[in-house]
N, CA and C atoms of all chains as a GROMACS GRO file, in nm:
protein
  618
    1UNK      N    1   4.132  -4.784   2.988
    1UNK     CA    2   4.155  -4.852   2.860
    1UNK      C    3   4.020  -4.887   2.797
    2UNK      N    4   4.012  -4.871   2.668
    2UNK     CA    5   3.888  -4.908   2.601
    2UNK      C    6   3.922  -4.966   2.464
    3UNK      N    7   3.834  -5.049   2.418
    3UNK     CA    8   3.845  -5.100   2.282
    3UNK      C    9   3.752  -5.022   2.193
    4UNK      N   10   3.793  -5.001   2.070
    4UNK     CA   11   3.715  -4.914   1.983
    4UNK      C   12   3.716  -4.966   1.841
    5UNK      N   13   3.605  -4.953   1.775
    5UNK     CA   14   3.601  -4.976   1.630
    5UNK      C   15   3.546  -4.849   1.567
    6UNK      N   16   3.590  -4.821   1.448
    6UNK     CA   17   3.543  -4.699   1.381
    6UNK      C   18   3.536  -4.722   1.232
    7UNK      N   19   3.455  -4.642   1.170
    7UNK     CA   20   3.446  -4.643   1.024
    7UNK      C   21   3.459  -4.498   0.978
    8UNK      N   22   3.547  -4.476   0.883
    8UNK     CA   23   3.570  -4.341   0.833
    8UNK      C   24   3.554  -4.338   0.681
    9UNK      N   25   3.512  -4.226   0.632
    9UNK     CA   26   3.500  -4.205   0.489
    9UNK      C   27   3.597  -4.094   0.451
   10UNK      N   28   3.688  -4.128   0.364
   10UNK     CA   29   3.789  -4.031   0.323
   10UNK      C   30   3.771  -4.001   0.175
   11UNK      N   31   3.774  -3.876   0.140
   11UNK     CA   32   3.757  -3.835   0.001
   11UNK      C   33   3.876  -3.749  -0.039
   12UNK      N   34   3.934  -3.779  -0.152
   12UNK     CA   35   4.048  -3.701  -0.200
   12UNK      C   36   4.034  -3.669  -0.348
   13UNK      N   37   4.060  -3.546  -0.385
   13UNK     CA   38   4.097  -3.514  -0.522
   13UNK      C   39   4.248  -3.515  -0.520
   14UNK      N   40   4.312  -3.586  -0.610
   14UNK     CA   41   4.455  -3.589  -0.589
   14UNK      C   42   4.537  -3.553  -0.711
   15UNK      N   43   4.658  -3.519  -0.681
   15UNK     CA   44   4.756  -3.485  -0.783
   15UNK      C   45   4.872  -3.584  -0.773
   16UNK      N   46   4.943  -3.603  -0.880
   16UNK     CA   47   5.053  -3.699  -0.882
   16UNK      C   48   5.185  -3.623  -0.888
   17UNK      N   49   5.273  -3.660  -0.798
   17UNK     CA   50   5.403  -3.595  -0.792
   17UNK      C   51   5.508  -3.686  -0.856
   18UNK      N   52   5.580  -3.634  -0.953
   18UNK     CA   53   5.681  -3.714  -1.021
   18UNK      C   54   5.816  -3.696  -0.952
   19UNK      N   55   5.913  -3.781  -0.994
   19UNK     CA   56   6.044  -3.781  -0.929
   19UNK      C   57   6.116  -3.648  -0.944
   20UNK      N   58   6.091  -3.577  -1.054
   20UNK     CA   59   6.162  -3.451  -1.074
   20UNK      C   60   6.096  -3.335  -0.997
   21UNK      N   61   5.997  -3.365  -0.919
   21UNK     CA   62   5.937  -3.261  -0.836
   21UNK      C   63   5.816  -3.195  -0.897
   22UNK      N   64   5.791  -3.219  -1.024
   22UNK     CA   65   5.674  -3.157  -1.087
   22UNK      C   66   5.547  -3.233  -1.043
   23UNK      N   67   5.442  -3.161  -1.036
   23UNK     CA   68   5.315  -3.223  -0.998
   23UNK      C   69   5.211  -3.195  -1.105
   24UNK      N   70   5.126  -3.290  -1.124
   24UNK     CA   71   5.016  -3.276  -1.219
   24UNK      C   72   4.886  -3.299  -1.143
   25UNK      N   73   4.799  -3.208  -1.156
   25UNK     CA   74   4.671  -3.216  -1.086
   25UNK      C   75   4.565  -3.274  -1.179
   26UNK      N   76   4.500  -3.377  -1.135
   26UNK     CA   77   4.395  -3.440  -1.213
   26UNK      C   78   4.261  -3.414  -1.144
   27UNK      N   79   4.194  -3.311  -1.186
   27UNK     CA   80   4.071  -3.276  -1.114
   27UNK      C   81   3.964  -3.382  -1.126
   28UNK      N   82   3.975  -3.467  -1.228
   28UNK     CA   83   3.868  -3.563  -1.248
   28UNK      C   84   3.890  -3.694  -1.171
   29UNK      N   85   4.007  -3.708  -1.110
   29UNK     CA   86   4.033  -3.830  -1.034
   29UNK      C   87   3.996  -3.808  -0.888
   30UNK      N   88   3.916  -3.898  -0.838
   30UNK     CA   89   3.877  -3.888  -0.698
   30UNK      C   90   3.900  -4.022  -0.632
   31UNK      N   91   3.950  -4.018  -0.513
   31UNK     CA   92   3.971  -4.139  -0.435
   31UNK      C   93   3.876  -4.136  -0.317
   32UNK      N   94   3.794  -4.236  -0.306
   32UNK     CA   95   3.705  -4.249  -0.191
   32UNK      C   96   3.748  -4.373  -0.113
   33UNK      N   97   3.772  -4.356   0.014
   33UNK     CA   98   3.821  -4.465   0.097
   33UNK      C   99   3.729  -4.488   0.215
   34UNK      N  100   3.698  -4.613   0.237
   34UNK     CA  101   3.628  -4.652   0.360
   34UNK      C  102   3.732  -4.716   0.449
   35UNK      N  103   3.756  -4.656   0.564
   35UNK     CA  104   3.857  -4.706   0.657
   35UNK      C  105   3.788  -4.771   0.776
   36UNK      N  106   3.810  -4.900   0.789
   36UNK     CA  107   3.760  -4.973   0.906
   36UNK      C  108   3.877  -4.992   1.001
   37UNK      N  109   3.863  -4.942   1.120
   37UNK     CA  110   3.975  -4.949   1.214
   37UNK      C  111   3.928  -5.003   1.349
   38UNK      N  112   4.011  -5.084   1.409
   38UNK     CA  113   3.983  -5.137   1.542
   38UNK      C  114   4.110  -5.124   1.626
   39UNK      N  115   4.094  -5.073   1.747
   39UNK     CA  116   4.214  -5.054   1.826
   39UNK      C  117   4.185  -5.038   1.974
   40UNK      N  118   4.290  -5.010   2.046
   40UNK     CA  119   4.282  -4.987   2.190
   40UNK      C  120   4.311  -4.841   2.219
   41UNK      N  121   4.233  -4.784   2.307
   41UNK     CA  122   4.247  -4.644   2.344
   41UNK      C  123   4.287  -4.637   2.490
   42UNK      N  124   4.402  -4.582   2.517
   42UNK     CA  125   4.453  -4.573   2.654
   42UNK      C  126   4.444  -4.429   2.702
   43UNK      N  127   4.365  -4.408   2.807
   43UNK     CA  128   4.348  -4.275   2.864
   43UNK      C  129   4.397  -4.280   3.009
   44UNK      N  130   4.519  -4.230   3.036
   44UNK     CA  131   4.577  -4.248   3.170
   44UNK      C  132   4.510  -4.164   3.279
   45UNK      N  133   4.448  -4.052   3.242
   45UNK     CA  134   4.388  -3.965   3.344
   45UNK      C  135   4.241  -3.938   3.309
   46UNK      N  136   4.156  -4.036   3.325
   46UNK     CA  137   4.018  -4.019   3.279
   46UNK      C  138   3.936  -3.921   3.360
   47UNK      N  139   3.987  -3.879   3.478
   47UNK     CA  140   3.908  -3.790   3.562
   47UNK      C  141   3.947  -3.643   3.544
   48UNK      N  142   4.051  -3.615   3.468
   48UNK     CA  143   4.098  -3.477   3.454
   48UNK      C  144   4.008  -3.398   3.358
   49UNK      N  145   4.006  -3.264   3.371
   49UNK     CA  146   3.923  -3.184   3.281
   49UNK      C  147   3.964  -3.197   3.134
   50UNK      N  148   4.094  -3.201   3.112
   50UNK     CA  149   4.145  -3.224   2.976
   50UNK      C  150   4.227  -3.352   2.980
   51UNK      N  151   4.191  -3.446   2.895
   51UNK     CA  152   4.244  -3.582   2.910
   51UNK      C  153   4.314  -3.626   2.781
   52UNK      N  154   4.444  -3.644   2.787
   52UNK     CA  155   4.512  -3.698   2.670
   52UNK      C  156   4.487  -3.848   2.656
   53UNK      N  157   4.493  -3.899   2.537
   53UNK     CA  158   4.480  -4.043   2.518
   53UNK      C  159   4.564  -4.088   2.400
   54UNK      N  160   4.602  -4.213   2.404
   54UNK     CA  161   4.679  -4.276   2.297
   54UNK      C  162   4.594  -4.387   2.238
   55UNK      N  163   4.601  -4.399   2.106
   55UNK     CA  164   4.522  -4.504   2.042
   55UNK      C  165   4.608  -4.572   1.936
   56UNK      N  166   4.584  -4.699   1.918
   56UNK     CA  167   4.656  -4.773   1.815
   56UNK      C  168   4.580  -4.898   1.779
   57UNK      N  169   4.599  -4.947   1.658
   57UNK     CA  170   4.528  -5.068   1.619
   57UNK      C  171   4.549  -5.101   1.473
   58UNK      N  172   4.460  -5.184   1.423
   58UNK     CA  173   4.470  -5.233   1.286
   58UNK      C  174   4.358  -5.174   1.200
   59UNK      N  175   4.383  -5.169   1.072
   59UNK     CA  176   4.284  -5.110   0.984
   59UNK      C  177   4.276  -5.180   0.850
   60UNK      N  178   4.162  -5.165   0.788
   60UNK     CA  179   4.144  -5.211   0.649
   60UNK      C  180   4.090  -5.093   0.570
   61UNK      N  181   4.154  -5.062   0.458
   61UNK     CA  182   4.123  -4.942   0.383
   61UNK      C  183   4.082  -4.982   0.242
   62UNK      N  184   3.958  -4.962   0.213
   62UNK     CA  185   3.903  -5.001   0.084
   62UNK      C  186   3.882  -4.873   0.001
   63UNK      N  187   3.953  -4.865  -0.107
   63UNK     CA  188   3.953  -4.740  -0.185
   63UNK      C  189   3.895  -4.764  -0.324
   64UNK      N  190   3.828  -4.663  -0.372
   64UNK     CA  191   3.778  -4.666  -0.508
   64UNK      C  192   3.824  -4.539  -0.578
   65UNK      N  193   3.888  -4.558  -0.691
   65UNK     CA  194   3.935  -4.446  -0.770
   65UNK      C  195   3.840  -4.428  -0.888
   66UNK      N  196   3.787  -4.310  -0.902
   66UNK     CA  197   3.696  -4.285  -1.013
   66UNK      C  198   3.749  -4.170  -1.096
   67UNK      N  199   3.727  -4.182  -1.224
   67UNK     CA  200   3.776  -4.081  -1.317
   67UNK      C  201   3.689  -4.081  -1.440
   68UNK      N  202   3.680  -3.966  -1.503
   68UNK     CA  203   3.609  -3.957  -1.630
   68UNK      C  204   3.690  -4.018  -1.742
   69UNK      N  205   3.823  -4.017  -1.725
   69UNK     CA  206   3.910  -4.060  -1.835
   69UNK      C  207   3.951  -4.206  -1.827
   70UNK      N  208   3.946  -4.264  -1.707
   70UNK     CA  209   3.994  -4.402  -1.690
   70UNK      C  210   3.886  -4.487  -1.624
   71UNK      N  211   3.895  -4.618  -1.644
   71UNK     CA  212   3.802  -4.704  -1.570
   71UNK      C  213   3.828  -4.695  -1.420
   72UNK      N  214   3.725  -4.708  -1.344
   72UNK     CA  215   3.744  -4.698  -1.198
   72UNK      C  216   3.818  -4.821  -1.146
   73UNK      N  217   3.893  -4.802  -1.040
   73UNK     CA  218   3.969  -4.912  -0.978
   73UNK      C  219   3.933  -4.920  -0.831
   74UNK      N  220   3.937  -5.042  -0.781
   74UNK     CA  221   3.910  -5.063  -0.638
   74UNK      C  222   4.028  -5.136  -0.577
   75UNK      N  223   4.075  -5.087  -0.466
   75UNK     CA  224   4.192  -5.144  -0.401
   75UNK      C  225   4.165  -5.159  -0.252
   76UNK      N  226   4.195  -5.274  -0.199
   76UNK     CA  227   4.184  -5.297  -0.055
   76UNK      C  228   4.321  -5.309   0.007
   77UNK      N  229   4.344  -5.238   0.113
   77UNK     CA  230   4.475  -5.239   0.178
   77UNK      C  231   4.458  -5.263   0.328
   78UNK      N  232   4.546  -5.343   0.384
   78UNK     CA  233   4.547  -5.359   0.528
   78UNK      C  234   4.659  -5.275   0.586
   79UNK      N  235   4.648  -5.243   0.712
   79UNK     CA  236   4.752  -5.162   0.773
   79UNK      C  237   4.729  -5.146   0.921
   80UNK      N  238   4.797  -5.053   0.975
   80UNK     CA  239   4.778  -5.024   1.116
   80UNK      C  240   4.784  -4.874   1.137
   81UNK      N  241   4.746  -4.829   1.253
   81UNK     CA  242   4.742  -4.686   1.280
   81UNK      C  243   4.780  -4.660   1.424
   82UNK      N  244   4.824  -4.541   1.447
   82UNK     CA  245   4.849  -4.496   1.584
   82UNK      C  246   4.805  -4.350   1.592
   83UNK      N  247   4.776  -4.305   1.709
   83UNK     CA  248   4.730  -4.168   1.720
   83UNK      C  249   4.730  -4.118   1.862
   84UNK      N  250   4.713  -3.990   1.873
   84UNK     CA  251   4.699  -3.929   2.006
   84UNK      C  252   4.591  -3.824   1.999
   85UNK      N  253   4.530  -3.802   2.113
   85UNK     CA  254   4.418  -3.709   2.114
   85UNK      C  255   4.401  -3.640   2.247
   86UNK      N  256   4.308  -3.549   2.247
   86UNK     CA  257   4.270  -3.478   2.369
   86UNK      C  258   4.118  -3.482   2.379
   87UNK      N  259   4.072  -3.502   2.501
   87UNK     CA  260   3.928  -3.499   2.524
   87UNK      C  261   3.901  -3.395   2.631
   88UNK      N  262   3.797  -3.318   2.614
   88UNK     CA  263   3.763  -3.214   2.712
   88UNK      C  264   3.613  -3.220   2.741
   89UNK      N  265   3.578  -3.171   2.857
   89UNK     CA  266   3.441  -3.173   2.910
   89UNK      C  267   3.397  -3.317   2.935
   90UNK      N  268   3.289  -3.330   3.009
   90UNK     CA  269   3.235  -3.462   3.036
   90UNK      C  270   3.337  -3.555   3.098
   91UNK      N  271   3.409  -3.511   3.200
   91UNK     CA  272   3.519  -3.588   3.255
   91UNK      C  273   3.477  -3.718   3.320
   92UNK      N  274   3.570  -3.810   3.327
   92UNK     CA  275   3.545  -3.938   3.390
   92UNK      C  276   3.465  -4.030   3.302
   93UNK      N  277   3.467  -4.155   3.338
   93UNK     CA  278   3.393  -4.250   3.256
   93UNK      C  279   3.243  -4.234   3.273
   94UNK      N  280   3.202  -4.160   3.381
   94UNK     CA  281   3.059  -4.141   3.399
   94UNK      C  282   3.010  -4.012   3.334
   95UNK      N  283   3.101  -3.937   3.274
   95UNK     CA  284   3.059  -3.816   3.206
   95UNK      C  285   2.976  -3.848   3.083
   96UNK      N  286   2.918  -3.748   3.026
   96UNK     CA  287   2.834  -3.775   2.909
   96UNK      C  288   2.901  -3.720   2.783
   97UNK      N  289   2.859  -3.604   2.738
   97UNK     CA  290   2.918  -3.553   2.615
   97UNK      C  291   3.057  -3.496   2.637
   98UNK      N  292   3.144  -3.516   2.542
   98UNK     CA  293   3.278  -3.458   2.550
   98UNK      C  294   3.326  -3.424   2.409
   99UNK      N  295   3.418  -3.330   2.403
   99UNK     CA  296   3.477  -3.291   2.275
   99UNK      C  297   3.611  -3.361   2.257
  100UNK      N  298   3.644  -3.394   2.134
  100UNK     CA  299   3.771  -3.463   2.108
  100UNK      C  300   3.846  -3.394   1.995
  101UNK      N  301   3.975  -3.395   2.006
  101UNK     CA  302   4.065  -3.356   1.897
  101UNK      C  303   4.164  -3.470   1.882
  102UNK      N  304   4.186  -3.513   1.761
  102UNK     CA  305   4.268  -3.634   1.745
  102UNK      C  306   4.352  -3.628   1.618
  103UNK      N  307   4.473  -3.678   1.629
  103UNK     CA  308   4.560  -3.696   1.512
  103UNK      C  309   4.590  -3.844   1.500
  104UNK      N  310   4.577  -3.896   1.377
  104UNK     CA  311   4.607  -4.037   1.354
  104UNK      C  312   4.707  -4.050   1.240
  105UNK      N  313   4.800  -4.141   1.256
  105UNK     CA  314   4.894  -4.172   1.149
  105UNK      C  315   4.860  -4.310   1.096
  106UNK      N  316   4.852  -4.321   0.965
  106UNK     CA  317   4.812  -4.447   0.902
  106UNK      C  318   4.933  -4.509   0.833
  107UNK      N  319   4.946  -4.639   0.846
  107UNK     CA  320   5.054  -4.712   0.780
  107UNK      C  321   4.994  -4.835   0.714
  108UNK      N  322   5.010  -4.844   0.585
  108UNK     CA  323   4.953  -4.958   0.515
  108UNK      C  324   5.063  -5.049   0.464
  109UNK      N  325   5.026  -5.172   0.446
  109UNK     CA  326   5.121  -5.271   0.396
  109UNK      C  327   5.150  -5.243   0.249
  110UNK      N  328   5.275  -5.240   0.214
  110UNK     CA  329   5.311  -5.212   0.075
  110UNK      C  330   5.316  -5.343  -0.002
  111UNK      N  331   5.234  -5.351  -0.104
  111UNK     CA  332   5.232  -5.473  -0.185
  111UNK      C  333   5.345  -5.467  -0.288
  112UNK      N  334   5.434  -5.563  -0.282
  112UNK     CA  335   5.540  -5.566  -0.382
  112UNK      C  336   5.482  -5.604  -0.518
  113UNK      N  337   5.529  -5.542  -0.618
  113UNK     CA  338   5.491  -5.569  -0.757
  113UNK      C  339   5.344  -5.540  -0.784
  114UNK      N  340   5.279  -5.470  -0.695
  114UNK     CA  341   5.140  -5.436  -0.718
  114UNK      C  342   5.134  -5.286  -0.750
  115UNK      N  343   5.143  -5.258  -0.875
  115UNK     CA  344   5.155  -5.118  -0.917
  115UNK      C  345   5.033  -5.037  -0.879
  116UNK      N  346   4.917  -5.105  -0.879
  116UNK     CA  347   4.795  -5.031  -0.854
  116UNK      C  348   4.772  -5.002  -0.706
  117UNK      N  349   4.855  -5.064  -0.622
  117UNK     CA  350   4.835  -5.046  -0.479
  117UNK      C  351   4.913  -4.924  -0.430
  118UNK      N  352   4.847  -4.814  -0.428
  118UNK     CA  353   4.909  -4.692  -0.380
  118UNK      C  354   4.899  -4.690  -0.228
  119UNK      N  355   5.008  -4.667  -0.165
  119UNK     CA  356   5.007  -4.669  -0.019
  119UNK      C  357   4.920  -4.557   0.036
  120UNK      N  358   4.852  -4.590   0.142
  120UNK     CA  359   4.764  -4.490   0.204
  120UNK      C  360   4.830  -4.432   0.328
  121UNK      N  361   4.962  -4.439   0.334
  121UNK     CA  362   5.030  -4.382   0.449
  121UNK      C  363   5.001  -4.232   0.456
  122UNK      N  364   4.980  -4.185   0.574
  122UNK     CA  365   4.951  -4.044   0.587
  122UNK      C  366   4.902  -4.014   0.726
  123UNK      N  367   4.842  -3.899   0.741
  123UNK     CA  368   4.790  -3.864   0.872
  123UNK      C  369   4.659  -3.790   0.856
  124UNK      N  370   4.584  -3.790   0.961
  124UNK     CA  371   4.459  -3.715   0.961
  124UNK      C  372   4.446  -3.641   1.093
  125UNK      N  373   4.380  -3.529   1.086
  125UNK     CA  374   4.350  -3.451   1.206
  125UNK      C  375   4.200  -3.427   1.207
  126UNK      N  376   4.138  -3.454   1.318
  126UNK     CA  377   3.993  -3.439   1.322
  126UNK      C  378   3.947  -3.387   1.456
  127UNK      N  379   3.831  -3.328   1.454
  127UNK     CA  380   3.765  -3.286   1.578
  127UNK      C  381   3.630  -3.360   1.583
  128UNK      N  382   3.584  -3.385   1.703
  128UNK     CA  383   3.460  -3.460   1.713
  128UNK      C  384   3.404  -3.455   1.853
  129UNK      N  385   3.319  -3.550   1.879
  129UNK     CA  386   3.258  -3.558   2.011
  129UNK      C  387   3.238  -3.705   2.048
  130UNK      N  388   3.221  -3.728   2.177
  130UNK     CA  389   3.190  -3.860   2.228
  130UNK      C  390   3.072  -3.849   2.322
  131UNK      N  391   2.988  -3.944   2.320
  131UNK     CA  392   2.879  -3.953   2.416
  131UNK      C  393   2.894  -4.085   2.490
  132UNK      N  394   2.908  -4.079   2.622
  132UNK     CA  395   2.927  -4.200   2.702
  132UNK      C  396   2.795  -4.239   2.768
  133UNK      N  397   2.778  -4.366   2.782
  133UNK     CA  398   2.656  -4.414   2.849
  133UNK      C  399   2.684  -4.545   2.920
  134UNK      N  400   4.748  -7.462   1.826
  134UNK     CA  401   4.606  -7.496   1.826
  134UNK      C  402   4.552  -7.505   1.969
  135UNK      N  403   4.632  -7.569   2.055
  135UNK     CA  404   4.590  -7.581   2.195
  135UNK      C  405   4.573  -7.446   2.260
  136UNK      N  406   4.666  -7.353   2.222
  136UNK     CA  407   4.662  -7.219   2.279
  136UNK      C  408   4.530  -7.151   2.244
  137UNK      N  409   4.489  -7.164   2.118
  137UNK     CA  410   4.365  -7.099   2.074
  137UNK      C  411   4.244  -7.165   2.140
  138UNK      N  412   4.252  -7.298   2.156
  138UNK     CA  413   4.141  -7.368   2.222
  138UNK      C  414   4.127  -7.319   2.366
  139UNK      N  415   4.242  -7.297   2.431
  139UNK     CA  416   4.239  -7.251   2.569
  139UNK      C  417   4.178  -7.111   2.577
  140UNK      N  418   4.220  -7.026   2.483
  140UNK     CA  419   4.164  -6.889   2.482
  140UNK      C  420   4.015  -6.893   2.457
  141UNK      N  421   3.976  -6.977   2.365
  141UNK     CA  422   3.834  -6.987   2.332
  141UNK      C  423   3.755  -7.032   2.455
  142UNK      N  424   3.811  -7.127   2.529
  142UNK     CA  425   3.745  -7.177   2.647
  142UNK      C  426   3.731  -7.066   2.751
  143UNK      N  427   3.838  -6.985   2.770
  143UNK     CA  428   3.833  -6.873   2.865
  143UNK      C  429   3.728  -6.772   2.822
  144UNK      N  430   3.725  -6.743   2.692
  144UNK     CA  431   3.628  -6.646   2.643
  144UNK      C  432   3.485  -6.697   2.664
  145UNK      N  433   3.465  -6.824   2.638
  145UNK     CA  434   3.332  -6.880   2.657
  145UNK      C  435   3.292  -6.875   2.804
  146UNK      N  436   3.387  -6.903   2.893
  146UNK     CA  437   3.357  -6.897   3.037
  146UNK      C  438   3.321  -6.755   3.077
  147UNK      N  439   3.394  -6.655   3.024
  147UNK     CA  440   3.363  -6.515   3.053
  147UNK      C  441   3.224  -6.478   3.002
  148UNK      N  442   3.192  -6.528   2.883
  148UNK     CA  443   3.061  -6.498   2.826
  148UNK      C  444   2.950  -6.556   2.912
  149UNK      N  445   2.969  -6.677   2.960
  149UNK     CA  446   2.868  -6.740   3.045
  149UNK      C  447   2.851  -6.661   3.174
  150UNK      N  448   2.963  -6.618   3.234
  150UNK     CA  449   2.956  -6.538   3.356
  150UNK      C  450   2.888  -6.405   3.329
  151UNK      N  451   2.922  -6.342   3.216
  151UNK     CA  452   2.862  -6.213   3.182
  151UNK      C  453   2.712  -6.228   3.162
  152UNK      N  454   2.674  -6.334   3.093
  152UNK     CA  455   2.531  -6.356   3.069
  152UNK      C  456   2.458  -6.381   3.201
  153UNK      N  457   2.521  -6.460   3.288
  153UNK     CA  458   2.459  -6.490   3.416
  153UNK      C  459   2.445  -6.364   3.500
  154UNK      N  460   2.547  -6.280   3.496
  154UNK     CA  461   2.544  -6.155   3.572
  154UNK      C  462   2.436  -6.062   3.517
  155UNK      N  463   2.433  -6.050   3.386
  155UNK     CA  464   2.337  -5.958   3.325
  155UNK      C  465   2.194  -6.008   3.342
  156UNK      N  466   2.175  -6.136   3.343
  156UNK     CA  467   2.039  -6.188   3.355
  156UNK      C  468   1.994  -6.194   3.500
  157UNK      N  469   2.081  -6.153   3.593
  157UNK     CA  470   2.039  -6.143   3.732
  157UNK      C  471   2.056  -6.271   3.811
  158UNK      N  472   2.112  -6.372   3.751
  158UNK     CA  473   2.128  -6.498   3.824
  158UNK      C  474   2.256  -6.498   3.907
  159UNK      N  475   2.338  -6.396   3.888
  159UNK     CA  476   2.463  -6.389   3.962
  159UNK      C  477   2.477  -6.248   4.014
  160UNK      N  478   2.488  -6.233   4.146
  160UNK     CA  479   2.500  -6.099   4.204
  160UNK      C  480   2.639  -6.043   4.178
  161UNK      N  481   2.652  -5.910   4.200
  161UNK     CA  482   2.781  -5.846   4.178
  161UNK      C  483   2.887  -5.903   4.271
  162UNK      N  484   2.845  -5.933   4.395
  162UNK     CA  485   2.941  -5.988   4.492
  162UNK      C  486   2.990  -6.126   4.447
  163UNK      N  487   2.895  -6.204   4.397
  163UNK     CA  488   2.934  -6.337   4.350
  163UNK      C  489   3.028  -6.327   4.230
  164UNK      N  490   2.996  -6.233   4.146
  164UNK     CA  491   3.082  -6.215   4.029
  164UNK      C  492   3.221  -6.172   4.072
  165UNK      N  493   3.225  -6.083   4.175
  165UNK     CA  494   3.355  -6.038   4.225
  165UNK      C  495   3.431  -6.155   4.285
  166UNK      N  496   3.358  -6.240   4.358
  166UNK     CA  497   3.422  -6.357   4.418
  166UNK      C  498   3.484  -6.446   4.313
  167UNK      N  499   3.428  -6.445   4.198
  167UNK     CA  500   3.480  -6.531   4.091
  167UNK      C  501   3.583  -6.456   4.004
  168UNK      N  502   3.636  -6.349   4.064
  168UNK     CA  503   3.738  -6.270   3.996
  168UNK      C  504   3.687  -6.220   3.861
  169UNK      N  505   3.563  -6.185   3.860
  169UNK     CA  506   3.505  -6.138   3.735
  169UNK      C  507   3.433  -6.007   3.758
  170UNK      N  508   3.460  -5.909   3.682
  170UNK     CA  509   3.388  -5.783   3.693
  170UNK      C  510   3.346  -5.740   3.553
  171UNK      N  511   3.231  -5.685   3.545
  171UNK     CA  512   3.179  -5.645   3.414
  171UNK      C  513   3.108  -5.512   3.431
  172UNK      N  514   3.181  -5.406   3.416
  172UNK     CA  515   3.122  -5.274   3.434
  172UNK      C  516   3.176  -5.179   3.327
  173UNK      N  517   3.155  -5.210   3.204
  173UNK     CA  518   3.212  -5.126   3.099
  173UNK      C  519   3.133  -4.997   3.080
  174UNK      N  520   3.200  -4.896   3.036
  174UNK     CA  521   3.134  -4.773   2.994
  174UNK      C  522   3.150  -4.765   2.843
  175UNK      N  523   3.040  -4.757   2.776
  175UNK     CA  524   3.045  -4.754   2.631
  175UNK      C  525   3.033  -4.611   2.580
  176UNK      N  526   3.075  -4.590   2.460
  176UNK     CA  527   3.062  -4.456   2.402
  176UNK      C  528   3.043  -4.466   2.251
  177UNK      N  529   2.980  -4.365   2.200
  177UNK     CA  530   2.971  -4.348   2.057
  177UNK      C  531   3.023  -4.209   2.026
  178UNK      N  532   3.071  -4.188   1.907
  178UNK     CA  533   3.124  -4.057   1.872
  178UNK      C  534   3.134  -4.038   1.724
  179UNK      N  535   3.163  -3.918   1.686
  179UNK     CA  536   3.182  -3.886   1.544
  179UNK      C  537   3.293  -3.784   1.534
  180UNK      N  538   3.355  -3.778   1.419
  180UNK     CA  539   3.463  -3.682   1.400
  180UNK      C  540   3.473  -3.646   1.253
  181UNK      N  541   3.533  -3.532   1.228
  181UNK     CA  542   3.553  -3.487   1.091
  181UNK      C  543   3.680  -3.404   1.087
  182UNK      N  544   3.750  -3.407   0.976
  182UNK     CA  545   3.873  -3.331   0.965
  182UNK      C  546   3.934  -3.347   0.828
  183UNK      N  547   4.065  -3.331   0.823
  183UNK     CA  548   4.134  -3.347   0.696
  183UNK      C  549   4.234  -3.461   0.704
  184UNK      N  550   4.272  -3.509   0.588
  184UNK     CA  551   4.368  -3.619   0.581
  184UNK      C  552   4.467  -3.589   0.470
  185UNK      N  553   4.589  -3.628   0.491
  185UNK     CA  554   4.691  -3.609   0.389
  185UNK      C  555   4.769  -3.738   0.373
  186UNK      N  556   4.784  -3.782   0.249
  186UNK     CA  557   4.854  -3.907   0.222
  186UNK      C  558   4.990  -3.881   0.162
  187UNK      N  559   5.080  -3.976   0.184
  187UNK     CA  560   5.215  -3.964   0.130
  187UNK      C  561   5.226  -4.045   0.001
  188UNK      N  562   5.349  -4.079  -0.036
  188UNK     CA  563   5.378  -4.160  -0.153
  188UNK      C  564   5.362  -4.079  -0.281
  189UNK      N  565   5.353  -4.146  -0.393
  189UNK     CA  566   5.352  -4.076  -0.521
  189UNK      C  567   5.228  -3.993  -0.542
  190UNK      N  568   5.121  -4.032  -0.479
  190UNK     CA  569   4.998  -3.954  -0.495
  190UNK      C  570   4.978  -3.867  -0.373
  191UNK      N  571   4.977  -3.741  -0.392
  191UNK     CA  572   4.949  -3.652  -0.281
  191UNK      C  573   4.812  -3.589  -0.303
  192UNK      N  574   4.749  -3.560  -0.197
  192UNK     CA  575   4.613  -3.511  -0.209
  192UNK      C  576   4.610  -3.360  -0.219
  193UNK      N  577   4.516  -3.313  -0.294
  193UNK     CA  578   4.499  -3.168  -0.308
  193UNK      C  579   4.387  -3.120  -0.216
  194UNK      N  580   4.278  -3.187  -0.223
  194UNK     CA  581   4.168  -3.154  -0.133
  194UNK      C  582   4.120  -3.285  -0.072
  195UNK      N  583   4.124  -3.294   0.057
  195UNK     CA  584   4.088  -3.421   0.119
  195UNK      C  585   4.014  -3.396   0.249
  196UNK      N  586   3.926  -3.485   0.278
  196UNK     CA  587   3.852  -3.474   0.403
  196UNK      C  588   3.828  -3.613   0.458
  197UNK      N  589   3.807  -3.619   0.585
  197UNK     CA  590   3.772  -3.746   0.647
  197UNK      C  591   3.661  -3.722   0.747
  198UNK      N  592   3.573  -3.816   0.757
  198UNK     CA  593   3.467  -3.808   0.856
  198UNK      C  594   3.433  -3.950   0.897
  199UNK      N  595   3.392  -3.965   1.018
  199UNK     CA  596   3.364  -4.101   1.059
  199UNK      C  597   3.294  -4.108   1.191
  200UNK      N  598   3.264  -4.229   1.230
  200UNK     CA  599   3.199  -4.253   1.358
  200UNK      C  600   3.275  -4.363   1.430
  201UNK      N  601   3.259  -4.366   1.560
  201UNK     CA  602   3.332  -4.462   1.642
  201UNK      C  603   3.244  -4.514   1.752
  202UNK      N  604   3.265  -4.636   1.790
  202UNK     CA  605   3.200  -4.693   1.907
  202UNK      C  606   3.308  -4.762   1.989
  203UNK      N  607   3.294  -4.759   2.119
  203UNK     CA  608   3.394  -4.821   2.204
  203UNK      C  609   3.337  -4.858   2.338
  204UNK      N  610   3.415  -4.934   2.411
  204UNK     CA  611   3.373  -4.976   2.544
  204UNK      C  612   3.497  -4.992   2.631
  205UNK      N  613   3.489  -4.939   2.752
  205UNK     CA  614   3.604  -4.948   2.842
  205UNK      C  615   3.608  -5.085   2.908
  206UNK      N  616   3.723  -5.120   2.956
  206UNK     CA  617   3.735  -5.243   3.033
  206UNK      C  618   3.847  -5.229   3.133
   0.00000   0.00000   0.00000
């Protein structure tokens, strides 16, 4: 078991989907999010060559929307996340470098009557590395 | 309130033991005798990938990158 904090930078060009299924792409709108997350990482088999792990915790997502056509907006959202991953190489807690593949699902608190608060629910898939010391 | 005070007191006691252990004033055996062990493995890491959000706004091109630090216990 380990405790972890992380900071992520998420960048999106986004399109808006209406109720009738049509979508409009706004190339000039960009969403930049700084995701601060803290959680617990449970790795049941830390000595195996390929090691699955489960992670979950709380997050704060600070987003800035920028556009040429509209004033920029900043929105802060709290939420939680859960995820699962695989780690390979560098086995055991005494190993050094290791490769990681991870999927995370994000769930943010929905603000009632806050039209500008777009939910950041979604998922991410990433590859990376860890260095233990 | 009492519950939080109790937790705070436990945390402070752990911190004092950890400091004593790290500064060499308390041997590993003594620390073990006091039901205290402090042998974390720390790590740093980085990752990059894609992200997709739900709700009324869906992303067309999105990426995520970040760094992480952690410590086992």
